[in-house]
N, C-alpha and C positions, 0 to 999 in steps of 0.2 A: 455728574455735575460736581465740579470742585469749586468750593466757595473759599477764596483765600482768605477770608476773614477768620473762618473756622478751622483752618488747617492746623493738624496737630504735628508734633515732631514726627519726622519721617522714620518709620520703622517697619519691620516685617513680622508676620506671624504671631506668635504669642506676646512679642514686644509691644505691637500695636494694641492688642487687646489689654494689656497691663496698663498701657498709656491711658487708654480710654477709661479704664477702671479707676485710675488715680485721679484723672481730672473731672470726671463726670459722676463718680460715686464716693469714692473714698475722701476726698477732699471736702466736698460740700458737706457730707455727713459729719466729718470730723469737726469742722467749724462751725456749724450748726450746734453740735453737742457742746462744743466749747462756750459758745456764746449763750446758751440756755442756762448752763451751769454757773457761769461768771455772774449773770445777772440774778440767779437764784441766791447766789452768795450775797450779793449787794443788797437785795430786797429783803431777805430774811433778817439780817441784821445781826445773826450770832457770829461774831467775829473771834472764834476761838482759834488756837494755833493749829489744830488739825485741819480744820476747814480751810483756813488761809493757807497753809501750806500745800493743800490739794488743788486750790485754784491757781495758785502761783505756778505749781508744776504742770498743771494743764494748760495754763496760758503760755508758759515758755515752751512747752512741747509743741504746742500749736504753731507758734511763731517760728520755731526751728524747722517745722515740717514744711511750712509754707515756703520759707526761705530757700531750703534745700531741694524740695521737690517739685515746686511750683515756679518760683522766681528764677533760680539758677538753671532750671532745665529749658527755660524759654530764652537764655542768653544767646546761643547761636542763631535762634530764630529771628531775634530782634534786628539782626543786621542784614538778613536775607530778603527783605523787601515785604514781610508780611504786615498786613494792616492792623493786626492786634499787638500791642507792645506788652513787654513783661508786665507793666503796671496794670494794663487791661486784664490780662490773665489772672493776676492776683485779685483783682476787682471781682470778676465774674466767678472764679472758682473758690475763693476763700472769703473775701470781705462780705459780699452779698448774702451767702449762706450764714455767717457769723451774726449779722444783723437781722436775719430771718429767725435765728435761734433765740435772739434777744428778744424780738417781737413776738415770738410764740408764747414765751413764758409771761411777757407783759400782757398779752390778750387772754391766757389762761387766768391771770391774777384779776384781771377786769371783769371777765365773765363769771368768775366764782363769787363775786361779792354780792 
């Protein structure tokens, strides 16, 4: 049963496995990690140059990753009649895990008090 809403870029063999790994494992983990550490930086309040540069590099790296590997790889798919657009792929594979990372840290802070 092929669900057109969830169809991934067409590929064969190990390319399909790497695409699945990218969309459903690597991207959510990287975005959740980034959200967790960015919120940690904001909540702790120690705004030193090493911590600031670390968070900036992590944020810029995550934005580049999402743009290059998630958003741009969906460009040919957007015109082929798929129900999920580029923005929806970014939302489901990147933005929601980022917010979950932020929420995880906020929950840890609330429960530790």
